MARKEMAR-689679 format. One record per residue: residue number from 1; residue in three letters; x, y, z of N, C-alpha, C, O in turn. Coordinates in pm, 1 decimal, m for minus. Example, Ala and Ser with C-alpha at 12.3 -4.5 7.8 and 13.67 -1.06 7.14 Angstrom:
2
{k=1; r=ALA; n.u=1319.0; n.v=m569.0; n.w=780.0; ca.u=1230.0; ca.v=m450.0; ca.w=780.0; c.u=1320.0; c.v=m330.0; c.w=780.0; o.u=1423.6; o.v=m331.9; o.w=846.5} $
{k=2; r=SER; n.u=1285.0; n.v=m225.0; n.w=708.0; ca.u=1367.0; ca.v=m106.0; ca.w=714.0; c.u=1290.0; c.v=3.0; c.w=787.0; o.u=1340.9; o.v=113.8; o.w=803.9} $
//
This chain:
81
{k=1; r=MET; n.u=16.5; n.v=m10187.8; n.w=13011.6; ca.u=140.9; ca.v=m10105.8; ca.w=13055.9; c.u=201.0; c.v=m10041.9; c.w=12950.1; o.u=309.6; o.v=m9993.5; o.w=12982.0} $
{k=2; r=VAL; n.u=168.4; n.v=m10024.0; n.w=12832.4; ca.u=255.8; ca.v=m9884.5; ca.w=12731.8; c.u=204.0; c.v=m9761.8; c.w=12696.9; o.u=241.3; o.v=m9662.4; o.w=12634.6} $
{k=3; r=GLU; n.u=38.7; n.v=m9825.8; n.w=12797.8; ca.u=m5.3; ca.v=m9688.6; ca.w=12800.0; c.u=21.7; c.v=m9581.4; c.w=12914.8; o.u=3.2; o.v=m9459.8; o.w=12917.2} $
{k=4; r=TYR; n.u=77.1; n.v=m9679.0; n.w=13018.0; ca.u=131.8; ca.v=m9620.6; ca.w=13159.8; c.u=279.3; c.v=m9535.6; c.w=13100.3; o.u=316.4; o.v=m9418.3; o.w=13101.0} $
{k=5; r=LYS; n.u=319.7; n.v=m9628.1; n.w=13064.9; ca.u=465.9; ca.v=m9558.3; ca.w=13040.5; c.u=492.3; c.v=m9443.4; c.w=12928.4; o.u=590.8; o.v=m9369.7; o.w=12924.7} $
{k=6; r=MET; n.u=402.1; n.v=m9444.3; n.w=12853.7; ca.u=378.0; ca.v=m9326.4; ca.w=12743.3; c.u=285.5; c.v=m9235.6; c.w=12797.0; o.u=306.3; o.v=m9136.2; o.w=12727.3} $
{k=7; r=ASN; n.u=184.6; n.v=m9201.8; n.w=12886.8; ca.u=190.7; ca.v=m9144.7; ca.w=12965.8; c.u=246.9; c.v=m9105.0; c.w=13100.5; o.u=211.4; o.v=m9005.6; o.w=13163.9} $
{k=8; r=LEU; n.u=308.3; n.v=m9164.2; n.w=13125.4; ca.u=443.3; ca.v=m9140.7; ca.w=13249.2; c.u=547.8; c.v=m9016.3; c.w=13180.1; o.u=596.5; o.v=m8913.9; o.w=13227.9} $
{k=9; r=LEU; n.u=555.2; n.v=m9082.9; n.w=13039.8; ca.u=705.0; ca.v=m8991.5; ca.w=12949.2; c.u=640.0; c.v=m8855.9; c.w=12903.5; o.u=713.7; o.v=m8761.4; o.w=12875.3} $
{k=10; r=VAL; n.u=470.0; n.v=m8841.7; n.w=12893.9; ca.u=401.3; ca.v=m8721.0; ca.w=12845.3; c.u=389.0; c.v=m8675.1; c.w=12958.2; o.u=338.8; o.v=m8563.0; o.w=12950.8} $
{k=11; r=LEU; n.u=415.6; n.v=m8714.0; n.w=13090.1; ca.u=406.5; ca.v=m8591.8; ca.w=13223.8; c.u=520.8; c.v=m8555.8; c.w=13224.9; o.u=556.2; o.v=m8438.0; o.w=13229.3} $
{k=12; r=TRP; n.u=615.0; n.v=m8680.8; n.w=13220.0; ca.u=773.0; ca.v=m8597.9; ca.w=13221.4; c.u=881.0; c.v=m8497.4; c.w=13120.2; o.u=986.2; o.v=m8438.9; o.w=13146.2} $
{k=13; r=ILE; n.u=810.0; n.v=m8508.4; n.w=13012.2; ca.u=792.1; ca.v=m8393.7; ca.w=12879.4; c.u=738.9; c.v=m8264.4; c.w=12955.8; o.u=798.5; o.v=m8159.1; o.w=12978.7} $
{k=14; r=LEU; n.u=615.5; n.v=m8301.3; n.w=12987.1; ca.u=481.8; ca.v=m8101.6; ca.w=13011.1; c.u=591.7; c.v=m8098.8; c.w=13159.5; o.u=607.2; o.v=m7981.5; o.w=13193.4} $
{k=15; r=GLY; n.u=667.8; n.v=m8196.2; n.w=13251.2; ca.u=697.6; ca.v=m8092.8; ca.w=13424.1; c.u=835.0; c.v=m8028.5; c.w=13262.8; o.u=882.2; o.v=m7914.8; o.w=13265.3} $
{k=16; r=ILE; n.u=848.4; n.v=m8067.9; n.w=13218.3; ca.u=1025.4; ca.v=m8048.1; ca.w=13192.4; c.u=1003.7; c.v=m7845.3; c.w=13078.1; o.u=1035.8; o.v=m7727.1; o.w=13089.6} $
{k=17; r=GLN; n.u=948.8; n.v=m7914.5; n.w=13008.4; ca.u=858.8; ca.v=m7762.0; ca.w=12922.6; c.u=777.3; c.v=m7659.4; c.w=12963.1; o.u=749.3; o.v=m7556.1; o.w=12902.4} $
{k=18; r=VAL; n.u=716.1; n.v=m7724.7; n.w=13149.3; ca.u=693.9; ca.v=m7619.2; ca.w=13229.4; c.u=762.9; c.v=m7483.7; c.w=13296.3; o.u=734.1; o.v=m7365.0; o.w=13311.4} $
{k=19; r=SER; n.u=879.9; n.v=m7581.1; n.w=13329.2; ca.u=1015.1; ca.v=m7562.7; ca.w=13428.2; c.u=1102.7; c.v=m7495.5; c.w=13286.7; o.u=1154.7; o.v=m7386.5; o.w=13310.5} $
{k=20; r=LEU; n.u=1122.9; n.v=m7548.9; n.w=13146.8; ca.u=1173.3; ca.v=m7479.8; ca.w=13086.9; c.u=1070.6; c.v=m7338.2; c.w=13048.8; o.u=1111.2; o.v=m7242.6; o.w=12982.7} $
{k=21; r=CYS; n.u=970.8; n.v=m7346.9; n.w=13090.0; ca.u=945.5; ca.v=m7182.5; ca.w=13052.0; c.u=975.7; c.v=m7062.8; c.w=13169.6; o.u=1040.0; o.v=m6957.9; o.w=13167.0} $
{k=22; r=LEU; n.u=876.0; n.v=m7150.4; n.w=13299.9; ca.u=969.5; ca.v=m7067.8; ca.w=13417.8; c.u=1061.7; c.v=m7053.8; c.w=13399.4; o.u=1047.1; o.v=m6945.4; o.w=13456.0} $
{k=23; r=LEU; n.u=1211.0; n.v=m7053.6; n.w=13358.9; ca.u=1365.9; ca.v=m7065.9; ca.w=13356.0; c.u=1347.7; c.v=m6899.7; c.w=13278.3; o.u=1369.0; o.v=m6788.9; o.w=13327.6} $
{k=24; r=VAL; n.u=1303.3; n.v=m6935.8; n.w=13148.8; ca.u=1276.4; ca.v=m6824.4; ca.w=13022.9; c.u=1219.1; c.v=m6710.7; c.w=13053.4; o.u=1281.0; o.v=m6605.2; o.w=13040.1} $
{k=25; r=SER; n.u=1085.8; n.v=m6714.8; n.w=13101.1; ca.u=1023.6; ca.v=m6631.7; ca.w=13166.2; c.u=1137.0; c.v=m6578.4; c.w=13268.3; o.u=1215.2; o.v=m6528.4; o.w=13187.5} $
{k=26; r=PHE; n.u=1185.7; n.v=m6561.1; n.w=13376.1; ca.u=1285.8; ca.v=m6516.1; ca.w=13493.4; c.u=1325.9; c.v=m6472.5; c.w=13391.3; o.u=1294.8; o.v=m6356.9; o.w=13362.8} $
{k=27; r=VAL; n.u=1407.7; n.v=m6548.7; n.w=13302.2; ca.u=1570.1; ca.v=m6462.3; ca.w=13243.0; c.u=1486.3; c.v=m6327.1; c.w=13153.1; o.u=1509.5; o.v=m6209.3; o.w=13180.2} $
{k=28; r=GLY; n.u=1394.4; n.v=m6367.2; n.w=13052.0; ca.u=1343.3; ca.v=m6254.2; ca.w=13031.7; c.u=1285.0; c.v=m6134.1; c.w=13070.6; o.u=1309.8; o.v=m6025.2; o.w=13018.7} $
{k=29; r=ILE; n.u=1203.0; n.v=m6155.3; n.w=13167.2; ca.u=1183.8; ca.v=m6045.8; ca.w=13247.0; c.u=1284.3; c.v=m5912.2; c.w=13304.7; o.u=1278.4; o.v=m5789.8; o.w=13292.6} $
{k=30; r=ASN; n.u=1435.6; n.v=m6067.8; n.w=13415.5; ca.u=1420.1; ca.v=m5979.8; ca.w=13437.4; c.u=1556.0; c.v=m5891.6; c.w=13311.6; o.u=1645.6; o.v=m5819.5; o.w=13355.5} $
{k=31; r=TRP; n.u=1542.4; n.v=m5913.8; n.w=13201.2; ca.u=1671.7; ca.v=m5913.3; ca.w=13062.8; c.u=1578.4; c.v=m5687.9; c.w=13114.1; o.u=1606.9; o.v=m5572.6; o.w=13146.5} $
{k=32; r=TYR; n.u=1449.4; n.v=m5798.5; n.w=13074.9; ca.u=1359.4; ca.v=m5707.1; ca.w=13062.0; c.u=1361.3; c.v=m5555.0; c.w=13068.4; o.u=1363.9; o.v=m5463.6; o.w=12985.9} $
{k=33; r=ARG; n.u=1358.0; n.v=m5570.7; n.w=13255.9; ca.u=1374.1; ca.v=m5457.3; ca.w=13331.7; c.u=1504.9; c.v=m5403.1; c.w=13312.0; o.u=1509.4; o.v=m5288.0; o.w=13268.4} $
{k=34; r=ASN; n.u=1636.3; n.v=m5476.1; n.w=13340.5; ca.u=1748.5; ca.v=m5453.8; ca.w=13399.1; c.u=1810.8; c.v=m5392.6; c.w=13239.0; o.u=1785.4; o.v=m5273.0; o.w=13224.4} $
{k=35; r=ASP; n.u=1859.8; n.v=m5434.2; n.w=13162.7; ca.u=1911.7; ca.v=m5447.6; ca.w=13021.5; c.u=1820.2; c.v=m5405.2; c.w=12837.7; o.u=1879.1; o.v=m5384.6; o.w=12731.6} $
{k=36; r=SER; n.u=1650.1; n.v=m5404.9; n.w=12864.8; ca.u=1656.7; ca.v=m5341.1; ca.w=12750.7; c.u=1652.8; c.v=m5208.8; c.w=12719.7; o.u=1636.4; o.v=m5184.1; o.w=12600.3} $
{k=37; r=SER; n.u=1669.3; n.v=m5064.9; n.w=12836.7; ca.u=1678.6; ca.v=m4934.2; ca.w=12799.2; c.u=1804.9; c.v=m4972.9; c.w=12677.5; o.u=1761.3; o.v=m4935.8; o.w=12568.6} $
{k=38; r=ASP; n.u=1923.9; n.v=m5025.4; n.w=12664.5; ca.u=2091.6; ca.v=m5027.0; ca.w=12642.8; c.u=2000.1; c.v=m5061.5; c.w=12413.6; o.u=2031.7; o.v=m5007.3; o.w=12307.7} $
{k=39; r=ASN; n.u=1887.6; n.v=m5176.0; n.w=12447.0; ca.u=1917.5; ca.v=m5170.0; ca.w=12303.4; c.u=1789.0; c.v=m5078.1; c.w=12265.9; o.u=1672.4; o.v=m5107.6; o.w=12291.8} $
{k=40; r=ILE; n.u=1830.1; n.v=m4970.5; n.w=12205.4; ca.u=1710.6; ca.v=m4862.1; ca.w=12163.6; c.u=1636.9; c.v=m4937.1; c.w=12048.7; o.u=1514.3; o.v=m4929.3; o.w=12056.3} $
{k=41; r=TYR; n.u=1695.5; n.v=m5020.7; n.w=11925.5; ca.u=1742.6; ca.v=m5018.0; ca.w=11820.7; c.u=1610.9; c.v=m5117.4; c.w=11792.6; o.u=1551.9; o.v=m5122.1; o.w=11684.7} $
{k=42; r=LEU; n.u=1564.9; n.v=m5222.1; n.w=11950.7; ca.u=1433.5; ca.v=m5298.9; ca.w=11935.1; c.u=1307.8; c.v=m5188.0; c.w=11969.2; o.u=1204.5; o.v=m5254.8; o.w=11973.6} $
{k=43; r=ARG; n.u=1286.0; n.v=m5084.9; n.w=11987.6; ca.u=1182.8; ca.v=m5033.8; ca.w=12026.2; c.u=1066.8; c.v=m5100.9; c.w=12103.4; o.u=959.5; o.v=m5124.6; o.w=12047.7} $
{k=44; r=LEU; n.u=1091.1; n.v=m5131.0; n.w=12233.8; ca.u=978.2; ca.v=m5235.5; ca.w=12305.8; c.u=940.4; c.v=m5151.3; c.w=12387.6; o.u=1010.9; o.v=m5079.0; o.w=12458.0} $
{k=45; r=THR; n.u=780.5; n.v=m5159.7; n.w=12379.6; ca.u=705.0; ca.v=m5073.9; ca.w=12439.8; c.u=656.6; c.v=m5123.0; c.w=12583.0; o.u=607.9; o.v=m5235.6; o.w=12572.7} $
{k=46; r=ASP; n.u=654.2; n.v=m5073.2; n.w=12717.5; ca.u=679.6; ca.v=m5030.1; ca.w=12857.7; c.u=600.2; c.v=m5155.5; c.w=12877.5; o.u=653.1; o.v=m5230.5; o.w=12959.5} $
{k=47; r=THR; n.u=493.4; n.v=m5197.8; n.w=12828.2; ca.u=435.1; ca.v=m5363.1; ca.w=12865.1; c.u=455.2; c.v=m5522.6; c.w=12779.2; o.u=423.5; o.v=m5639.1; o.w=12803.3} $
{k=48; r=LEU; n.u=514.7; n.v=m5461.5; n.w=12686.3; ca.u=582.0; ca.v=m5562.9; ca.w=12690.3; c.u=583.3; c.v=m5700.4; c.w=12770.8; o.u=503.8; o.v=m5794.4; o.w=12770.8} $
{k=49; r=GLY; n.u=718.6; n.v=m5675.1; n.w=12848.8; ca.u=767.2; ca.v=m5852.4; ca.w=12921.0; c.u=745.6; c.v=m5816.5; c.w=13106.3; o.u=803.2; o.v=m5872.5; o.w=13199.6} $
{k=50; r=LYS; n.u=627.7; n.v=m5688.9; n.w=13112.1; ca.u=619.3; ca.v=m5694.5; ca.w=13235.6; c.u=486.2; c.v=m5828.6; c.w=13308.9; o.u=459.7; o.v=m5842.5; o.w=13428.3} $
{k=51; r=SER; n.u=442.3; n.v=m5886.0; n.w=13224.2; ca.u=296.7; ca.v=m5931.0; ca.w=13269.8; c.u=396.4; c.v=m6107.9; c.w=13254.3; o.u=442.6; o.v=m6167.1; o.w=13156.8} $
{k=52; r=PHE; n.u=393.0; n.v=m6140.1; n.w=13406.1; ca.u=448.6; ca.v=m6248.1; ca.w=13377.6; c.u=405.8; c.v=m6366.6; c.w=13391.9; o.u=484.0; o.v=m6452.7; o.w=13432.3} $
{k=53; r=THR; n.u=249.9; n.v=m6404.0; n.w=13357.3; ca.u=221.2; ca.v=m6485.8; ca.w=13328.1; c.u=191.3; c.v=m6471.1; c.w=13159.5; o.u=198.4; o.v=m6582.9; o.w=13108.5} $
{k=54; r=GLN; n.u=165.3; n.v=m6382.7; n.w=13076.6; ca.u=156.9; ca.v=m6330.5; ca.w=12938.5; c.u=311.8; c.v=m6430.5; c.w=12888.2; o.u=308.8; o.v=m6520.8; o.w=12804.6} $
{k=55; r=THR; n.u=414.7; n.v=m6392.7; n.w=12950.2; ca.u=562.7; ca.v=m6441.7; ca.w=12886.9; c.u=469.1; c.v=m6565.1; c.w=12906.4; o.u=381.2; o.v=m6586.8; o.w=12823.0} $
{k=56; r=PHE; n.u=487.2; n.v=m6652.3; n.w=13022.5; ca.u=511.4; ca.v=m6759.5; ca.w=13077.6; c.u=380.9; c.v=m6816.9; c.w=12974.2; o.u=363.9; o.v=m6938.9; o.w=12973.4} $
{k=57; r=PHE; n.u=335.6; n.v=m6774.1; n.w=12931.3; ca.u=223.1; ca.v=m6882.9; ca.w=12860.5; c.u=306.6; c.v=m6802.5; c.w=12709.1; o.u=400.8; o.v=m6871.0; o.w=12669.3} $
{k=58; r=ARG; n.u=283.6; n.v=m6678.2; n.w=12630.6; ca.u=392.6; ca.v=m6703.1; ca.w=12507.4; c.u=528.6; c.v=m6816.4; c.w=12513.6; o.u=507.1; o.v=m6884.3; o.w=12413.2} $
{k=59; r=TYR; n.u=621.1; n.v=m6856.7; n.w=12560.6; ca.u=687.5; ca.v=m6965.3; ca.w=12572.8; c.u=657.4; c.v=m7050.0; c.w=12604.2; o.u=739.7; o.v=m7141.3; o.w=12598.2} $
{k=60; r=PHE; n.u=499.4; n.v=m7084.8; n.w=12667.6; ca.u=473.2; ca.v=m7213.8; ca.w=12720.3; c.u=355.5; c.v=m7255.5; c.w=12519.5; o.u=284.6; o.v=m7356.1; o.w=12515.7} $
{k=61; r=LEU; n.u=361.6; n.v=m7191.7; n.w=12434.2; ca.u=287.1; ca.v=m7180.3; ca.w=12313.2; c.u=416.9; c.v=m7161.9; c.w=12253.1; o.u=349.2; o.v=m7111.8; o.w=12163.3} $
{k=62; r=LEU; n.u=545.9; n.v=m7151.9; n.w=12210.1; ca.u=629.3; ca.v=m7141.5; ca.w=12147.8; c.u=706.5; c.v=m7335.9; c.w=12235.4; o.u=805.8; o.v=m7390.6; o.w=12187.3} $
{k=63; r=LEU; n.u=669.1; n.v=m7364.0; n.w=12293.8; ca.u=774.2; ca.v=m7524.7; ca.w=12302.4; c.u=642.6; c.v=m7606.7; c.w=12324.0; o.u=645.5; o.v=m7718.7; o.w=12374.8} $
{k=64; r=ASN; n.u=544.6; n.v=m7555.2; n.w=12289.5; ca.u=441.4; ca.v=m7678.0; ca.w=12315.2; c.u=464.4; c.v=m7792.4; c.w=12182.4; o.u=367.5; o.v=m7861.2; o.w=12150.3} $
{k=65; r=THR; n.u=599.6; n.v=m7809.0; n.w=12106.4; ca.u=628.5; ca.v=m7861.7; ca.w=12026.4; c.u=685.6; c.v=m7978.2; c.w=12069.8; o.u=704.5; o.v=m8076.2; o.w=11997.7} $
{k=66; r=LEU; n.u=727.4; n.v=m7966.1; n.w=12243.5; ca.u=881.0; ca.v=m8120.5; ca.w=12261.5; c.u=682.1; c.v=m8249.3; c.w=12302.6; o.u=675.8; o.v=m8369.5; o.w=12328.4} $
{k=67; r=ILE; n.u=586.0; n.v=m8164.0; n.w=12291.4; ca.u=488.4; ca.v=m8386.2; ca.w=12288.7; c.u=391.2; c.v=m8276.6; c.w=12194.8; o.u=310.7; o.v=m8185.1; o.w=12212.4} $
{k=68; r=PRO; n.u=484.1; n.v=m8383.5; n.w=12038.7; ca.u=483.6; ca.v=m8412.5; ca.w=11914.3; c.u=294.8; c.v=m8438.9; c.w=11960.1; o.u=252.6; o.v=m8494.6; o.w=12061.5} $
{k=69; r=ILE; n.u=225.7; n.v=m8387.3; n.w=11864.3; ca.u=103.3; ca.v=m8387.5; ca.w=11806.6; c.u=72.2; c.v=m8576.3; c.w=11733.9; o.u=m25.5; o.v=m8622.0; o.w=11793.2} $
{k=70; r=SER; n.u=109.8; n.v=m8644.4; n.w=11666.1; ca.u=148.9; ca.v=m8717.9; ca.w=11629.4; c.u=227.4; c.v=m8880.2; c.w=11712.0; o.u=223.5; o.v=m8986.0; o.w=11649.2} $
{k=71; r=LEU; n.u=282.5; n.v=m8874.1; n.w=11831.7; ca.u=283.2; ca.v=m8925.0; ca.w=11958.9; c.u=128.7; c.v=m8969.9; c.w=11982.8; o.u=70.6; o.v=m9065.0; o.w=11930.4} $
{k=72; r=ILE; n.u=82.2; n.v=m8883.3; n.w=12068.4; ca.u=m68.5; ca.v=m8858.7; ca.w=12128.3; c.u=m149.4; c.v=m8960.3; c.w=12015.5; o.u=m196.1; o.v=m9069.1; o.w=12049.2} $
{k=73; r=VAL; n.u=m159.7; n.v=m8892.9; n.w=11843.3; ca.u=m240.1; ca.v=m8970.1; ca.w=11797.5; c.u=m234.2; c.v=m9069.8; c.w=11822.2; o.u=m330.0; o.v=m9125.6; o.w=11875.7} $
{k=74; r=THR; n.u=m30.9; n.v=m9184.9; n.w=11772.2; ca.u=m22.9; ca.v=m9274.4; ca.w=11768.2; c.u=m94.8; c.v=m9334.1; c.w=11893.8; o.u=m140.9; o.v=m9440.8; o.w=11853.3} $
{k=75; r=ILE; n.u=m117.2; n.v=m9324.0; n.w=11983.4; ca.u=m119.1; ca.v=m9349.4; ca.w=12089.7; c.u=m256.9; c.v=m9392.3; c.w=12088.2; o.u=m307.7; o.v=m9493.2; o.w=12137.1} $
{k=76; r=GLU; n.u=m318.7; n.v=m9277.3; n.w=12009.5; ca.u=m496.8; ca.v=m9348.3; ca.w=12036.1; c.u=m532.6; c.v=m9451.2; c.w=11931.8; o.u=m615.3; o.v=m9542.2; o.w=11934.5} $
{k=77; r=VAL; n.u=m448.5; n.v=m9412.2; n.w=11840.0; ca.u=m472.3; ca.v=m9576.2; ca.w=11758.8; c.u=m410.7; c.v=m9714.2; c.w=11821.5; o.u=m472.9; o.v=m9815.4; o.w=11789.2} $
{k=78; r=VAL; n.u=m303.1; n.v=m9731.5; n.w=11902.3; ca.u=m331.3; ca.v=m9809.3; ca.w=11966.7; c.u=m418.1; c.v=m9872.2; c.w=12069.2; o.u=m445.3; o.v=m9982.5; o.w=12116.5} $
{k=79; r=LYS; n.u=m447.9; n.v=m9745.8; n.w=12079.4; ca.u=m569.1; ca.v=m9824.7; ca.w=12217.7; c.u=m694.4; c.v=m9849.6; c.w=12095.0; o.u=m780.9; o.v=m9934.7; o.w=12115.8} $
{k=80; r=VAL; n.u=m694.5; n.v=m9807.6; n.w=12029.8; ca.u=m873.4; ca.v=m9800.2; ca.w=11919.3; c.u=m824.8; c.v=m9964.0; c.w=11878.7; o.u=m906.5; o.v=m10055.0; o.w=11893.0} $
{k=81; r=VAL; n.u=m659.6; n.v=m9996.4; n.w=11817.8; ca.u=m639.3; ca.v=m10153.6; ca.w=11705.9; c.u=m654.9; c.v=m10240.6; c.w=11936.2; o.u=m649.0; o.v=m10361.8; o.w=11956.9} $
//
């Protein structure tokens, strides 16, 4: 029963993480296309924000700490014991 609840919570957290990544990717690409020319000091390259998949996975890697590794390790230890 505990494993089921933990798996459900991990899936909810993963869904929140994916939705946050989608939201931030859309906002970031929209900003890059519309307003990045106003910020010359950033020295952005032309290909930086144009690929949605690259932007999505960059934010996915940045936000992957939403599911702590210690939680997953604790679940595995509880299974063994």
